C-alpha positions as CSV (number, residue, x, y, z in Angstrom):
1,M,0.6,0.0,0.0
2,T,1.1,3.6,-0.9
3,P,1.8,5.5,1.8
4,F,-0.8,8.2,0.5
5,K,-3.5,5.3,0.5
6,S,-2.3,4.5,4.4
7,R,-2.9,7.5,4.8
8,S,-6.1,8.5,3.7
9,I,-7.2,5.1,5.0
10,K,-5.7,6.6,8.6
11,I,-7.5,10.0,7.6
12,I,-11.3,8.5,6.9
13,T,-10.6,5.9,10.2
14,F,-10.1,8.4,12.4
15,S,-13.1,10.3,10.8
16,L,-14.8,7.3,11.8
17,F,-14.3,7.6,15.4
18,I,-15.4,10.9,15.2
19,V,-18.7,9.8,14.0
20,L,-18.8,7.0,16.6
21,L,-17.8,9.1,19.5
22,D,-20.3,12.0,18.1
23,Q,-23.4,8.6,18.0
24,F,-23.0,7.2,20.7
25,S,-22.8,10.6,23.2
26,K,-26.2,11.5,21.7
27,F,-27.2,8.2,22.4
28,L,-25.8,7.7,25.7
29,I,-27.5,11.6,26.3
30,L,-30.8,10.6,25.0
31,S,-31.5,7.2,27.1
32,T,-30.1,9.0,30.0
33,L,-31.8,13.1,30.5
34,G,-34.6,12.5,27.7
35,F,-36.0,15.5,26.2
36,E,-37.1,18.5,27.8
37,R,-34.8,17.9,30.9
38,S,-31.8,19.4,31.5
39,K,-28.9,18.9,33.6
40,N,-26.1,20.9,35.3
41,I,-22.4,19.2,34.3
42,F,-20.7,21.8,35.6
43,P,-22.2,25.0,37.5
44,N,-22.9,28.2,36.1
45,L,-21.0,27.2,32.7
46,L,-21.8,23.6,31.4
47,N,-26.0,21.9,31.3
48,F,-26.8,18.9,29.1
49,T,-29.8,19.9,27.4
50,L,-30.8,17.9,24.6
51,V,-32.9,19.4,21.8
52,K,-34.1,18.7,17.9
53,N,-32.4,20.6,15.9
54,K,-34.0,20.6,12.3
55,G,-31.5,23.3,11.3
56,A,-28.4,23.8,10.4
57,A,-25.8,25.9,12.3
58,F,-27.4,28.3,15.3
59,S,-30.5,27.1,13.4
60,L,-30.5,28.7,10.2
61,F,-32.2,26.4,7.7
62,S,-34.9,25.7,9.9
63,N,-37.8,23.3,8.5
64,S,-34.9,22.4,5.8
65,T,-34.1,18.9,6.2
66,T,-34.9,17.3,3.5
67,I,-32.5,20.1,1.7
68,L,-30.1,19.5,4.6
69,T,-30.0,15.7,4.4
70,I,-29.0,16.1,0.8
71,I,-25.7,18.5,1.0
72,S,-24.9,16.5,3.8
73,I,-24.5,13.5,1.8
74,L,-23.1,15.3,-0.8
75,A,-20.3,17.0,1.2
76,T,-19.8,13.6,2.6
77,L,-19.2,12.4,-0.7
78,L,-16.9,15.4,-1.5
79,L,-15.0,15.6,1.2
80,V,-14.1,11.5,0.8
81,T,-13.5,11.9,-3.2
82,I,-11.2,14.6,-1.4
83,I,-9.5,12.2,0.9
84,L,-9.1,9.4,-1.4
85,K,-8.2,11.0,-4.8
86,S,-6.0,14.6,-4.2
87,P,-2.8,14.0,-2.0
88,P,-2.5,16.8,0.9
89,R,-1.8,19.8,0.6
90,S,-0.4,19.8,4.4
91,F,-0.9,18.2,7.5
92,W,-3.4,20.8,8.8
93,N,-5.2,20.9,5.9
94,L,-4.9,16.9,6.5
95,I,-6.8,16.7,9.8
96,G,-9.1,19.2,9.1
97,L,-10.3,17.4,6.5
98,A,-10.9,14.4,9.0
99,Y,-12.3,16.5,11.4
100,L,-15.1,18.0,8.8
101,L,-15.5,15.1,7.4
102,G,-16.3,13.3,10.7
103,G,-19.0,16.2,12.1
104,T,-20.4,16.1,8.8
105,V,-21.2,12.7,8.6
106,G,-22.5,12.6,12.2
107,N,-24.8,15.5,11.6
108,G,-25.8,14.0,8.6
109,I,-26.8,11.2,10.3
110,D,-29.1,12.5,12.6
111,R,-30.8,14.2,9.7
112,L,-31.1,11.1,7.2
113,F,-32.4,9.0,10.3
114,K,-34.3,10.6,12.5
115,G,-34.8,14.3,10.8
116,Y,-32.9,16.5,13.1
117,V,-29.6,16.7,14.9
118,L,-29.0,16.2,18.2
119,D,-27.8,18.9,20.2
120,F,-27.0,18.8,23.9
121,F,-23.7,21.0,25.1
122,E,-25.7,24.0,26.7
123,L,-23.2,26.9,28.1
124,V,-25.0,28.4,30.6
125,P,-23.0,31.7,31.4
126,I,-23.8,32.7,27.8
127,N,-26.6,33.0,25.3
128,F,-24.8,30.6,22.9
129,P,-26.8,27.7,20.6
130,I,-26.8,24.2,21.9
131,F,-24.1,21.8,20.3
132,N,-23.0,18.4,19.9
133,V,-20.0,16.7,19.3
134,A,-20.4,16.8,15.6
135,D,-20.4,20.5,15.4
136,I,-17.2,21.3,17.6
137,S,-15.7,18.6,15.2
138,I,-16.8,20.8,12.6
139,N,-15.1,23.9,14.1
140,I,-12.3,22.3,14.6
141,A,-11.5,20.9,10.8
142,M,-12.4,25.4,10.5
143,L,-9.5,25.8,12.7
144,C,-7.1,23.7,11.3
145,F,-7.4,25.2,8.0
146,I,-6.8,28.5,9.4
147,I,-3.8,27.0,10.7
148,D,-2.8,26.0,7.4
149,I,-3.8,28.8,5.3
150,V,-1.5,31.2,7.6
151,Q,0.9,28.4,7.1
152,T,1.4,28.2,3.9
153,K,0.5,31.9,2.6
154,D,4.2,32.0,1.9
155,K,4.4,29.0,0.1
């Protein structure tokens, strides 16, 4: 197996780990907490509050589940193609693709099979949208892409 193919398999495997972590965390919160309840985890900092998000980030495009599901599927196919076919630009770009794929698939599974995304992390001191592991993964991906751009801008 070539180093490129081996690296691609590692990236996809890491993405699958993110998907499993995301789906397991959602299952665990749903089975222990359920809807309509909130559990304080860290006083004045973090609650677990399970909500159904029928939109995208920050509940944008609410009740557009069908189009968001199609976008998730297309984005997943595009990301897998990029990982398998394109040589990596840099370490940070590759890690960003792994996190982005994991987050996209995690939320895409919810949309496809439930018709909404389960969110449960609630930051108490600020009025911030409730989010999940897949959302965190997508934000880590954006940070990796920014680092990649900054490090490679002179190259």
